C-alpha positions as CSV (number, residue, x, y, z in Angstrom):
1,M,-19.0,-18.2,16.0
2,E,-21.7,-17.1,18.6
3,P,-21.3,-13.5,19.6
4,T,-21.3,-12.9,23.3
5,E,-21.1,-9.1,23.3
6,T,-24.0,-7.0,22.1
7,I,-23.9,-3.5,20.7
8,G,-25.5,-1.0,23.2
9,C,-27.1,1.2,20.6
10,E,-28.6,-1.6,18.5
11,K,-32.2,-0.2,18.7
12,T,-31.1,2.7,16.4
13,E,-30.4,2.3,12.7
14,M,-26.7,2.8,13.4
15,G,-26.9,0.3,16.2
16,E,-28.4,-2.2,13.8
17,D,-25.6,-1.5,11.3
18,L,-23.0,-2.1,13.9
19,A,-24.6,-5.3,15.2
20,F,-24.7,-6.5,11.5
21,L,-21.1,-5.5,11.1
22,K,-19.9,-7.4,14.1
23,S,-21.9,-10.4,13.2
24,K,-20.6,-10.4,9.6
25,I,-17.0,-10.0,10.7
26,E,-17.4,-13.0,13.0
27,E,-19.0,-15.0,10.2
28,V,-16.5,-14.2,7.5
29,H,-13.2,-13.5,9.1
30,F,-10.7,-16.3,9.6
31,D,-9.8,-15.3,13.1
32,P,-11.3,-11.9,14.1
33,Y,-10.1,-11.9,17.7
34,R,-6.5,-12.9,17.2
35,N,-5.3,-9.4,17.9
36,V,-8.1,-7.9,20.0
37,D,-10.5,-9.5,22.5
38,E,-14.2,-9.4,21.7
39,Q,-15.2,-7.2,24.6
40,T,-12.7,-4.4,23.5
41,F,-13.9,-4.6,19.9
42,S,-17.6,-4.4,21.0
43,Q,-16.9,-1.4,23.3
44,S,-15.1,0.4,20.5
45,L,-18.1,-0.2,18.2
46,N,-20.5,1.1,20.9
47,R,-18.7,4.5,20.8
48,V,-19.5,4.8,17.1
49,G,-23.2,5.5,17.8
50,F,-22.3,8.7,19.7
51,V,-20.2,10.1,16.8
52,E,-21.5,12.8,14.5
53,K,-23.0,11.2,11.4
54,R,-20.5,12.6,8.9
55,Y,-17.6,11.0,10.8
56,R,-19.2,7.5,11.2
57,E,-17.0,5.8,8.6
58,I,-13.9,7.1,10.3
59,A,-15.1,6.0,13.7
60,I,-16.0,2.6,12.5
61,Q,-12.5,2.3,11.0
62,E,-11.0,3.0,14.4
63,S,-12.8,-0.1,15.6
64,I,-11.9,-2.2,12.6
65,A,-8.2,-1.2,12.9
66,L,-8.2,-3.1,16.3
67,L,-8.4,-6.3,14.3
68,G,-4.9,-5.8,13.1
69,D,-5.7,-6.8,9.5
70,A,-4.8,-4.6,6.5
71,H,-7.3,-6.5,4.3
72,T,-10.3,-5.7,6.6
73,T,-11.4,-2.1,6.4
74,V,-14.0,0.5,5.8
75,C,-13.9,1.1,2.0
76,N,-13.0,4.6,1.0
77,F,-13.2,6.1,4.5
78,R,-10.1,8.2,3.8
79,F,-11.4,9.8,0.6
80,G,-13.6,12.5,2.2
81,E,-12.6,16.1,1.5
82,L,-9.2,15.5,0.0
83,F,-6.4,18.0,-0.3
84,P,-4.6,18.1,-3.7
85,V,-1.4,16.8,-2.4
86,R,0.3,13.4,-1.8
87,Y,2.8,12.5,0.8
88,Q,5.5,9.9,1.3
89,E,7.3,9.0,4.5
90,I,11.0,8.7,3.8
91,G,13.6,8.1,6.6
92,G,11.3,9.3,9.4
93,Y,10.0,12.4,7.6
94,F,7.0,13.2,5.5
95,Y,7.5,14.8,2.1
96,I,5.2,16.1,-0.6
97,I,5.5,13.9,-3.7
98,G,2.3,14.8,-5.5
99,A,0.6,18.0,-6.6
100,P,-1.7,19.3,-9.4
101,D,1.4,20.4,-11.2
102,I,4.5,18.3,-10.9
103,G,6.6,21.4,-11.5
104,D,5.0,23.1,-8.5
105,H,7.5,24.5,-6.0
106,V,5.8,22.6,-3.2
107,V,6.9,19.2,-4.5
108,G,9.8,17.8,-2.5
109,R,9.2,19.8,0.6
110,E,9.3,18.2,4.1
111,V,6.0,18.7,6.0
112,R,6.6,19.4,9.6
113,G,3.2,20.4,10.8
114,I,-0.4,21.3,9.9
115,N,-2.2,24.3,11.3
116,G,0.4,24.7,13.9
117,H,0.2,21.1,15.1
118,S,3.4,19.1,14.7
119,I,3.4,16.0,12.5
120,E,4.4,14.0,15.5
121,D,1.3,15.0,17.4
122,I,-0.9,14.4,14.4
123,V,0.6,10.9,13.8
124,K,-0.1,10.0,17.4
125,K,-3.8,10.5,16.8
126,V,-4.4,9.4,13.2
127,K,-2.5,6.1,13.6
128,S,-5.5,4.8,15.4
129,L,-7.1,4.3,11.9
130,S,-4.3,1.9,10.8
131,S,-4.4,-1.8,11.2
132,K,-0.7,-1.5,12.0
133,E,-0.3,-5.0,10.6
134,G,3.4,-4.1,10.2
135,P,5.6,-1.1,10.4
136,E,5.4,-0.4,6.7
137,V,1.6,-0.7,6.6
138,L,1.4,2.0,9.2
139,L,3.8,4.4,7.3
140,R,1.9,3.8,4.1
141,D,-1.4,4.5,5.9
142,L,-0.2,7.7,7.6
143,A,0.8,9.2,4.3
144,W,-2.7,8.5,3.0
145,Y,-4.5,9.9,6.1
146,L,-2.7,13.2,6.0
147,Q,-4.4,14.0,2.7
148,S,-7.9,13.7,4.1
149,N,-9.4,16.9,5.6
150,M,-12.2,14.8,7.1
151,I,-9.7,12.8,9.1
152,L,-7.9,15.9,10.2
153,R,-11.2,17.5,11.3
154,Y,-12.2,14.3,13.1
155,Y,-9.1,14.6,15.3
156,G,-9.3,18.3,15.7
157,F,-6.4,19.4,13.5
158,S,-8.6,21.2,11.0
159,D,-11.8,23.3,11.5
160,G,-12.7,24.2,7.9
161,K,-11.9,23.5,4.2
162,E,-8.4,25.1,4.4
163,V,-5.2,24.3,6.2
164,S,-1.7,25.6,6.4
165,L,1.2,23.3,6.0
166,D,4.3,24.0,7.9
167,T,7.3,22.9,5.8
168,D,11.0,23.2,5.8
169,N,10.7,26.1,3.4
170,G,7.8,28.2,4.8
171,Q,4.1,27.7,5.0
172,I,1.8,26.4,2.2
173,P,-1.9,27.1,2.2
174,L,-4.1,24.2,1.0
175,K,-7.8,24.1,0.1
176,V,-9.9,21.0,-0.2
177,S,-10.4,20.1,-3.9
178,Q,-11.7,16.7,-4.8
179,K,-11.3,17.4,-8.5
180,L,-7.7,18.4,-8.2
181,A,-7.0,15.6,-5.7
182,N,-8.3,13.1,-8.3
183,N,-5.9,14.4,-11.0
184,L,-2.6,14.8,-9.2
185,Q,0.7,14.4,-10.8
186,R,2.9,12.2,-8.6
187,L,6.6,11.8,-8.5
188,D,7.5,8.1,-9.1
189,P,11.2,7.3,-9.7
190,L,10.3,3.6,-10.2
191,K,8.2,4.3,-13.3
192,W,9.7,4.0,-16.7
193,I,8.7,7.0,-18.8
194,P,8.5,6.9,-22.6
195,T,11.9,8.7,-23.0
196,D,13.5,5.8,-21.0
197,V,12.3,3.1,-23.3
198,D,11.5,4.6,-26.7
199,D,15.0,4.1,-28.0
200,D,15.7,0.9,-26.1
201,E,15.4,-2.0,-28.5
202,T,15.5,-4.5,-25.5
203,Y,12.3,-3.1,-24.0
204,F,9.2,-5.3,-24.2
205,G,5.9,-5.2,-22.3
206,N,3.3,-2.8,-21.0
207,P,2.8,-0.8,-17.8
208,L,1.7,-3.9,-15.9
209,Y,4.7,-6.1,-16.7
210,Q,7.8,-5.1,-18.7
211,F,11.5,-5.7,-19.0
212,R,14.7,-4.2,-20.4
213,I,18.2,-5.5,-20.6
214,F,21.2,-3.7,-19.1
215,G,24.4,-5.5,-20.3
216,N,24.0,-9.1,-19.0
217,T,21.2,-8.2,-16.6
218,L,17.5,-8.7,-17.4
219,F,15.5,-6.1,-15.4
220,F,11.9,-7.3,-15.1
221,K,9.4,-4.8,-13.6
222,Y,6.3,-6.6,-12.4
223,N,4.1,-3.7,-11.3
224,D,0.6,-5.3,-10.8
225,C,-0.6,-8.9,-10.4
226,T,-3.1,-8.7,-13.2
227,N,-3.4,-9.0,-16.9
228,S,-6.3,-6.5,-17.2
229,G,-6.6,-5.0,-20.6
230,Y,-4.3,-7.5,-22.3
231,S,-5.1,-10.8,-24.0
232,K,-4.0,-14.2,-22.7
233,E,-2.0,-14.6,-25.9
234,Y,-0.1,-11.4,-25.3
235,L,0.7,-12.5,-21.8
236,E,2.1,-15.9,-23.0
237,K,4.1,-14.1,-25.7
238,F,5.6,-11.9,-23.0
239,K,6.5,-14.9,-20.8
240,D,8.1,-16.7,-23.7
241,R,10.1,-13.7,-24.7
242,L,11.3,-13.0,-21.1
243,L,12.3,-16.7,-20.6
244,E,14.2,-16.6,-23.9
245,E,16.2,-13.6,-22.7
246,A,16.6,-15.0,-19.2
247,R,18.5,-18.0,-20.6
248,I,21.0,-15.6,-22.3
249,C,21.5,-13.1,-19.5
250,Q,23.7,-13.9,-16.5
251,T,21.6,-12.0,-13.9
252,L,17.9,-11.5,-13.4
253,V,16.3,-8.7,-11.4
254,V,12.6,-9.0,-10.6
255,D,11.3,-5.7,-9.4
256,L,8.2,-5.9,-7.1
257,R,8.6,-2.5,-5.5
258,S,5.4,-1.1,-7.2
259,N,3.4,-4.3,-6.9
260,D,0.6,-4.1,-4.3
261,G,-1.0,-7.4,-5.3
262,G,-3.8,-9.0,-7.3
263,S,-3.8,-12.6,-8.5
264,T,-0.7,-14.8,-7.9
265,E,-1.8,-16.9,-10.9
266,V,-0.9,-14.4,-13.5
267,M,2.9,-14.9,-13.3
268,W,3.3,-17.9,-11.1
269,D,4.2,-20.3,-13.9
270,L,6.8,-17.8,-15.2
271,F,8.5,-17.6,-11.8
272,E,8.5,-21.4,-11.6
273,R,10.2,-21.6,-15.1
274,L,13.0,-19.1,-14.4
275,P,16.3,-20.8,-14.9
276,D,17.9,-22.2,-11.7
277,D,21.5,-21.5,-12.8
278,R,21.1,-17.7,-12.9
279,K,21.7,-15.2,-10.1
280,I,18.3,-13.8,-9.2
281,Y,17.6,-10.6,-7.3
282,V,14.2,-9.5,-6.1
283,A,13.6,-5.8,-5.5
284,I,11.1,-5.0,-2.7
285,G,9.7,-2.0,-1.0
286,R,6.8,-0.5,1.0
287,R,4.3,-1.0,-1.9
288,T,5.2,-4.7,-2.2
289,F,2.0,-6.2,-0.8
290,S,-0.4,-9.1,-0.8
291,S,0.2,-11.4,-3.8
292,A,3.5,-9.8,-4.4
293,M,4.6,-11.1,-1.0
294,H,3.9,-14.6,-2.2
295,H,6.1,-14.1,-5.2
296,L,9.1,-12.6,-3.3
297,L,9.1,-15.4,-0.8
298,Y,8.8,-18.1,-3.5
299,L,11.7,-16.6,-5.4
300,K,13.8,-16.3,-2.2
301,N,13.0,-19.8,-0.8
302,S,12.7,-21.8,-4.1
303,K,15.1,-20.0,-6.4
304,G,17.6,-18.7,-4.0
305,A,17.0,-15.1,-4.8
306,T,18.7,-12.2,-3.0
307,L,16.3,-9.5,-1.7
308,I,17.3,-5.9,-2.5
309,G,15.7,-2.5,-2.0
310,E,13.8,-1.6,1.2
311,N,11.5,-3.3,3.7
312,A,8.5,-5.2,2.1
313,G,5.1,-3.7,2.7
314,Q,3.5,-6.5,4.6
315,K,4.0,-9.3,7.1
316,P,4.7,-12.7,5.5
317,N,2.1,-14.5,7.8
318,R,-1.1,-12.5,7.4
319,F,-4.8,-12.4,6.6
320,G,-5.9,-11.9,3.0
321,D,-8.5,-12.2,0.3
322,S,-11.5,-9.9,0.7
323,Y,-15.2,-10.3,1.0
324,H,-17.2,-7.1,0.4
325,F,-20.5,-6.2,2.1
326,T,-22.6,-3.2,2.8
327,L,-24.2,-2.1,6.1
328,P,-28.0,-2.2,5.6
329,N,-29.0,1.3,6.8
330,S,-26.1,3.6,6.3
331,K,-24.9,1.8,3.2
332,I,-21.3,2.1,4.4
333,R,-19.2,-0.3,2.3
334,M,-16.9,-2.7,4.1
335,K,-14.5,-5.5,3.3
336,S,-13.3,-8.4,5.4
337,S,-10.5,-10.9,4.8
338,F,-11.5,-14.5,5.0
339,K,-8.2,-16.4,4.7
340,Y,-5.0,-16.7,6.6
341,F,-1.7,-17.1,4.7
342,E,1.2,-18.6,6.6
343,L,4.0,-18.1,4.1
344,L,6.7,-18.6,6.7
345,P,5.2,-21.3,9.1
346,G,6.2,-20.9,12.7
347,Q,7.9,-17.6,12.2
348,D,6.5,-14.4,13.7
349,I,8.2,-11.9,11.5
350,E,6.9,-8.3,11.5
351,V,8.7,-7.2,8.3
352,V,10.7,-8.8,5.5
353,E,13.9,-6.9,5.1
354,P,16.2,-6.8,2.1
355,D,19.5,-8.6,2.1
356,I,21.0,-5.6,0.3
357,R,19.5,-2.3,1.2
358,I,19.1,0.2,-1.7
359,P,16.9,3.0,-0.3
360,L,14.9,5.6,-2.2
361,T,15.6,9.2,-1.1
362,I,13.5,12.4,-1.6
363,E,16.2,13.4,-4.0
364,D,15.4,10.3,-6.1
365,Y,11.8,11.3,-6.2
366,V,12.5,14.9,-7.2
367,N,15.1,14.0,-9.8
368,G,13.4,11.0,-11.1
369,T,16.3,8.7,-10.5
370,D,16.1,5.0,-9.5
371,P,19.1,3.9,-7.3
372,L,18.4,0.3,-8.3
373,E,19.1,1.1,-12.0
374,K,22.4,2.7,-10.9
375,W,23.2,-0.4,-8.8
376,I,22.5,-2.7,-11.7
377,K,24.7,-0.7,-14.1
378,E,27.5,-0.6,-11.6
379,M,27.2,-4.4,-11.1
380,R,27.9,-5.1,-14.7
């Protein structure tokens, strides 16, 4: 593709970087101007040259977000000056689900503002950084952005290394701490802990892929589309064991709620070999992303599976697969998608919704309860 718009500050090192970035995106991306016209994209990049150096990655991300592609982004732009806290949007509200100590009294609180600014006002600004590829992508991104002091400073919601959170139970002072932020304990009601499985003779697997049997239901958690750290022989043993149990059980539940992608090849043959005469449910949620989208749609369309849980994390027709590159002067790391996946040809669907909605609440996070397990046990 021949670029027709130039970068106005291209005589500077940053200008050279931005011209390189635009050229590389046009070279690599499957369809860079599907969601934004070239002139608007170029004008946005032009503004980056006038931004303070420490905020350049964030400013570039604002431009990249215009492409509307969750697989094309500035790498690690949101990791500057992190607060030791994690958020989750649930039902229109943002809650604290991670802290240095999981027993900390801050966990479970609703965050209503930061430094006197309402969450609504903050969201209006920081959402400019998200590709907004779909509604769930935006909500996932917002929870990430609120953790970054650099992002809050860029938009004028912080002026130092400390902020005050306005919560439903008073104010919470927060200080930037990269060390603590990198070692957070996070509430995760979807994760099986040792006490759940140690005495369960039906359990088999590892943190990446695992299953248990509840009555006549095989519950298969597929958490990551990878086999990293495990041998091919172990993977094949797992598949054989699962298929053996699947032929005995009446119902199969494939849980993709924690699966944000990887390689579809790891479990593709397993899904193809699942028995056709069993009732199959596929659990989905906001973290169901990328390769996991391929699996859920295959199981629904080819195996007649019923979708349960919450909205999936990505559009079915979307860009994907990433090419990484580095800007020559600033050394800012980037990635661009280079493929387009049309999993539902001719359908412009923003979000894949479950057939049966089983939502997670903040109480589930705090109490460590998975409503899907309760649903399975009640179904028996």
